[in-house]
N, C-alpha and C positions, 0 to 999 in steps of 0.2 A: 252315226255312232250307236252302238247297241249297249243297252243297260241291263244290269241285273237289279231288279227292284227288291230291296230288303223289306222287311215287314213295316218299318217306319214309313218308307216311301209308299207302300201299298195303302196304308192307313191314310196318308195325306191325300192320295189320289181319291179314295173313297169319300173323304171329307170335303173334296173339291177345293183344296188349298190352292190359291192362285200361284204360289211359288212352284207348284208341281204341274200346273196346267200345260206347260210347254212339253212335258214328257208324255202326255197322252197320245201324241202322234207316233211315239216310239213303240217298237215291238217289245212287249213285256216278257221278260224271262225271270223266273224265280224258282224256288225249290219247293218240294212237297212240305218240307219243314216250315218254311216261311209262310206258305199258304195255310197250313194248319194253325200256326200262331196268329195269322191275320184273321182267320175264321173266329178264333177265340176272342180276339179284341173286338170284333164286330158284334159278337153275342153280348159281350159286356157293355159296349157303348150304345148299341142299337137294339137289334132283336134278331131272332132266328131267320125271319124272312129276308132281312138285309144280308145276313151272313150267307144264307143259301144262294142268294142272287149272285153275290161276288164269287162264291165258290164255283158255281156253274160257269160263270164268265171266265174265270182265271185258271180253272183246272187244266186246260190244254197247254198252259204256259209253264207249268210246274215240272221241273226235272226231278227224277228220283235221286236218292242219296244212298250210297253204299257204305258199308261198315268201314272200309278202308279210308274213304273220304272223311268220315266222322272222326276217325283216329287222327288224321292229319289236322283236322280242325281243333281237336283237343290239344295237340302239340302246339299249334299256333296260339290257342287260348292260354296255355301254360306259359309260353314265351312272353306273352303280353298281359300277364295276370294283373299287373298294376292298373290296367285300364278297365278291369271288371267287365269284360265282354261276355255276352251270352254265347252259348255254344251254337245256337242257330245263326247268330250274326257272324261268328267265325266261319262256319261252314259256308254261308252265303258269300262272304268275302273271298274265300279260297275258290269257290266254284266260279265266281265272276272272273277271278284272275286266271284260272285254268281255261276258261272258255274265251279269254281275251275280251271280256266285257267290262264296262265301267260299273262299279258298285255304287248304286244310287241310294243315298241315305241322308238322314238328318241327325244321326247319332253322332254326338260330339267326339266320342272316342275314336272314330275313324277319320276325323278331320285331319287333312294333311298327309294321309297315307297314300301310297301309290295305287293307281287304278280306282280312285274314289272320286265321285262327284258329290260333294257335301252341299246340301241345300237346307237352309234354316227353315 
């Protein structure tokens, strides 16, 4: 099974969370938006060296995002506005769905949605 790693999942992998250890054998697919958000989280929680390490490691896994796909994500976000989803999460979810990947996350807002593997 192939997974789209959202920012939450990437952070858990970097933190060596045991709940995400089994996903390390999987091919990582993410977006440039998720990777940029992940970089920022690592700068905040760790340091620039750690953020640069993960950026170099994961850059080849990050898919580009077009304006059209961002607009689709904003429509999805609007439709699900009661869940207070971020635009990056919405874009990642739709990208995973479009690529026939499972959206890997621990974000409670996605729990129970189609194409989602929710891991606490």
